[in-house]
N, C-alpha and C positions, 0 to 999 in steps of 0.2 A: 250500380244498381236502380233495377227498373223504378219507373214511380209508380204506376199501373201491373193489374191483374192481367190485362192485354199483353201489357210491353213487355212482363214478366215470362208468359207463356211466350212471344216472340224470338225472345233470347234464347229455350230452351230447344226449341225447334231449328233455330239458327245452328246451336251447336252441335244438335243431330244431324244436320245437315251438311253441314261440315264435315264431321266425320266419314259421312258417307262419299262424297265427294272427294276427299283425301285417299278413303279406299281404291274407289274407283282410277283415281290418277295414278297411284300407284300401279296396282294394275296393268294402267298401260306402258307404262315405263316399264315395265317388268317385259313384257311384251313384244314391245320395240328392244330392249333390250337382248331377248330368245332370237330375235329375226337378224337383227343384224350380225349376233354371234354367228348366227347359223349362215347365214351369204359369208362373213369373212371366213366359214371354217369350210365352206365349201360343200356343204350338206346339201347336196340338191333334192333329196324326199323330203326336208323340213320346209324348204323355201315355201311351196303355193299353200299348205295348210297355214302355216305360222301366218304368211300375209291376209289368206282369209279372216283369222281369226283377228289379227290384230285391225283391220279394214273394220271389220263389225263389232269392234270394243270402241273403236273412233268415232261410228256412226251413232252408236248407241249411247256415248257421253254428249254427244252433240243434239243426239232427239231432247237429252234431258238436261240441258244445256250446261252439263259440266263442262267444255271447254265450249269454245263458239266455234260455228260450225265452217266457217274461211279455215280456222286453225286445225280440223278435223281432215278438210279436203286436202291442203297443204300437206300436211305430213302424210297421206296416203299417195299423192303426187310424188315425192319425195322418194317414199319406199317401194313405190313402184317400179321407179327408176331406179333401186340398187337393185330391184329382182329382175328386170328387164336385162341391166350390164352382169348378172349373178347367171343367168340362164343365158345368154347369149356366149360369155365366157366357158361354160359349160359342154357347149354345142361345138 
């Protein structure tokens, strides 16, 4: 239990931020699973659109410090490698 009013307010804010961050991370995981499923199913019309959405979501999460910027960069790099292989197999 918080000892001061400011500490109590900070605890409430922390809970709100935690809930928002969890929501953002959940969306990232969902987008990543959709992208990898599209790559596995060889649905070429979805590759670029899903990669674009996922890349944007990762950048936004990094900008608001939900995830570390290096984490976002690393994920984008690995996903683009998946995309490159999938496009090469398609052609």
